[in-house]
Each structure stands twice: as C-alpha cells, then as structure tokens.
C-alpha positions in Angstrom: 14.2 17.4 11.6 14.1 17.4 7.8 12.6 14.5 5.9 16.0 13.9 4.3 17.4 13.0 7.7 14.7 10.5 8.5 16.2 7.4 6.6 19.6 8.1 8.2 18.2 8.2 11.7 16.2 5.0 11.0 19.3 3.2 9.8 21.4 4.3 12.8 18.8 2.9 15.1 17.9 -0.2 13.1 19.2 -2.6 15.8 17.1 -0.9 18.4 13.7 -2.2 17.1 10.9 -4.3 18.4 12.5 -4.8 21.8 15.5 -6.9 20.5 18.1 -7.3 23.2 16.0 -5.8 25.9 16.0 -8.1 29.0 13.8 -6.0 31.4 10.3 -7.4 31.4 8.9 -3.9 32.0 10.9 -2.3 29.2 10.2 -5.1 26.8 6.5 -5.1 27.4 6.4 -1.3 27.1 8.2 -1.3 23.8 6.2 -4.1 22.2 2.8 -3.4 23.7 2.8 0.5 23.7 5.4 1.9 21.4 5.0 -0.7 18.7 1.3 -1.5 19.3 -0.5 -1.5 16.0 -4.1 -2.1 17.2 -6.3 0.2 15.2 -8.1 1.8 18.2 -11.7 2.8 17.2 -11.1 6.3 18.4 -8.3 6.9 15.8 -10.8 7.4 13.0 -13.0 9.7 15.2 -10.0 11.8 16.1 -8.9 12.0 12.5 -12.3 13.4 11.5 -12.4 15.8 14.4 -8.9 17.0 13.6 -10.0 17.6 10.0 -12.9 19.7 11.0 -10.9 21.8 13.4 -8.0 22.3 11.0 -10.2 24.5 8.8 -10.4 26.9 11.8 -7.0 26.4 13.5 -4.9 26.0 10.4 -2.7 23.3 8.7 0.3 23.8 11.1 -2.0 23.1 14.1 -3.1 19.8 12.5 0.3 18.7 11.2 2.7 19.8 13.9 3.1 16.2 15.1 3.0 13.2 12.9 0.0 10.8 13.1 2.4 8.3 14.5 3.4 10.5 17.4 -0.2 11.5 18.1 -1.4 7.9 18.2 1.5 7.0 20.4 0.5 9.8 22.9 -3.0 8.3 22.9 -1.7 4.8 23.6 0.6 6.1 26.4 -2.1 8.1 28.2 -4.5 5.2 27.7 -1.9 2.9 29.3 -1.0 5.0 32.4 -4.5 6.4 33.0 -3.3 9.7 34.6 -5.7 11.8 36.7 -4.0 15.0 35.4 -2.6 15.7 32.0 -0.4 18.8 31.5 0.2 19.9 27.9 2.9 22.6 27.5 4.0 24.0 24.1 2.6 25.1 20.8 -1.1 24.5 20.4 -1.6 21.4 18.2 -4.0 18.5 17.4 -2.1 16.3 19.9 -4.4 17.8 22.5 -7.3 15.9 21.0 -5.5 12.6 21.4 -4.4 13.4 24.9 -7.9 14.2 26.1 -9.6 11.4 24.3 -7.3 8.7 25.8 -8.4 9.4 29.4 -11.9 10.9 29.4 -12.4 12.6 32.8 -8.8 13.5 33.4 -8.0 17.1 34.4 -6.4 18.6 31.3 -4.3 21.7 31.4 -2.8 23.4 28.4 -0.1 26.1 28.7 1.6 27.8 25.7 4.5 28.8 28.0 5.5 29.0 31.6 3.4 32.1 32.4 0.2 30.0 31.6 1.2 27.1 33.8 -1.2 27.4 36.7 -1.1 24.2 38.8 -3.4 23.8 41.7 -1.6 23.6 45.1 -0.9 20.0 46.1 -2.1 18.4 42.8 0.5 16.1 41.3 1.5 16.1 37.6 0.7 12.5 36.5 1.4 13.1 32.8 3.3 15.9 31.1 3.6 16.4 27.3 6.4 19.0 26.9 6.7 20.1 23.2 8.6 23.3 22.3 12.0 22.0 21.2 13.0 25.3 19.8 13.0 26.7 23.4 15.1 24.2 25.4 15.5 26.7 28.3 11.7 26.9 28.6 11.4 23.1 28.5 14.0 22.9 31.4 12.0 25.4 33.5 8.7 23.6 32.9 10.3 20.2 33.6 11.7 21.5 37.0 8.3 22.9 38.0 6.4 19.7 37.1 9.1 17.3 38.4 8.6 18.9 41.8 5.0 17.7 41.5 5.8 14.2 40.3 4.9 10.9 42.0 6.1 7.3 41.3 3.2 7.1 38.8 4.2 10.1 36.7 5.2 9.9 33.1 6.7 12.8 31.2 7.1 13.0 27.4 9.5 15.5 25.8 9.4 16.3 22.1 12.4 16.6 19.8 15.2 15.2 22.1 17.3 14.4 19.0 16.6 17.4 16.9 19.3 19.8 18.0 22.5 19.9 19.9 20.8 21.8 22.7 18.0 19.3 22.9 20.3 16.4 23.1 22.1 18.1 26.0 18.8 18.8 27.7 17.7 15.2 27.3 20.9 14.0 29.1 20.2 16.5 31.9 16.6 15.4 32.3 17.6 11.7 32.4 19.9 12.5 35.4 17.3 14.2 37.4 17.1 12.5 40.8 13.3 11.8 40.5 13.7 10.1 37.2 13.9 6.3 36.7 13.7 4.4 33.4 13.8 6.5 30.2 13.1 5.7 26.6 14.8 7.6 23.7 12.6 7.5 20.6 14.6 10.4 18.9 11.4 12.3 18.2 10.3 11.8 21.8 11.8 11.1 25.1 9.8 9.3 27.8 10.7 9.6 31.4 9.2 7.3 34.1 9.4 8.4 37.7 9.0 5.0 39.3 12.4 4.6 41.1 11.6 1.0 42.2 13.0 -0.3 38.9 16.7 -0.1 38.0 17.4 3.2 36.2 18.3 2.6 32.6 17.9 4.4 29.2 16.5 2.4 26.3 17.0 3.6 22.7 14.1 2.6 20.4 13.8 2.8 16.7 10.5 4.6 16.6 
C-alpha cells in the first residue's frame, strides 16, 4: 500500500476505532488491551537496538518490511496468547525478533515458502504469522496446512489483507474456514481466532 492511500484508509475506518460500538466483552478487551495498548514494553527499546545492529548485515528492507506499529503489535499478541509454537512464513524480516522475544522458550519455525515448512508430526500450530501478500496462492496453501494443525487456542495473523483485490478475496475465504471463529480486520493485518466457543463475527478496526 502506498503512503498516499494511508489517510484515505484511516478516514474510511474512522468510526471503527477504540472499540466503539463493540458489545462483545472478548472483542472489546482485545481491541482496547492488545490492539490499542500503548504500554512502552521495556523490550521495545532492546529490540529496536538489536534490529539496528542486524540491519547492517541483513539490509534496510529486512528491517523496514513491517512498520514499527505492526512489529510491536505482533509482540503484544504473542505475549498475550503465549503460544508453545510460533510459525513464521514469508519474507525474512525483523518481525522475527519481536515474535521470538514475546515468548521466550516457544518453538519458533521460519519458512520462506511452503517447501521449507517442516512441521513435526502431531505438533499443533499455536501461532502463525503469514506474510507474503504478493503470493496469495502460497498464503492459501500454507493456511490450509497450518489450519489442519490448529486447536481452539490457535491464533493466525495474515499480512496485507486489504492491499490487493486478490488478498481481499483471500481474506473472505479464510474467514469462512470451518475451523475459524472470531476475526479482526486491521487492513494491514487480519487476525483469526480458532476458538469456536464464541459467536463467529468479524470486527473491523482502525489500526
């Protein structure tokens, strides 16, 4: 998405901010305490410095692929759900630092594409960060593989759900997957919860 589009997207989603109009206690708490949480976690500064050091080796694109806002949200989300396994599929980026730092001790698996996605037999996918929006077909394939390993505790994050026509179509398809429950549309990211005990609903959030 170009920077020129950002103000337009923000204005279109203006009424979907800060949990206004959300009646579900779970959704309201998630929006206000995770998505909009502004607590300056002490690790943020450490991660910023580590990213700066590694950027000299890995390059600017690695460091800047996701915005700081997105990386810090990923940290808060992993910190919140405390997954035993974190699967990171897509282009290599500094987001990996935030994913690993949020739950020290979690099994972390990075795969640049489907051929590198080696999952141990019987191990569930608790948390998936799926980020290669230029290849929606790949994202669908990886989602299908990981959704078959999901549990009611699983949370999947999908990058760029509003960036292209194909990604918008993919997001609708993922929302309709039988394993998926509540979803959150942040435009830059889509979040899918697999707890079917709550009423299935999609929430749009002005992230």
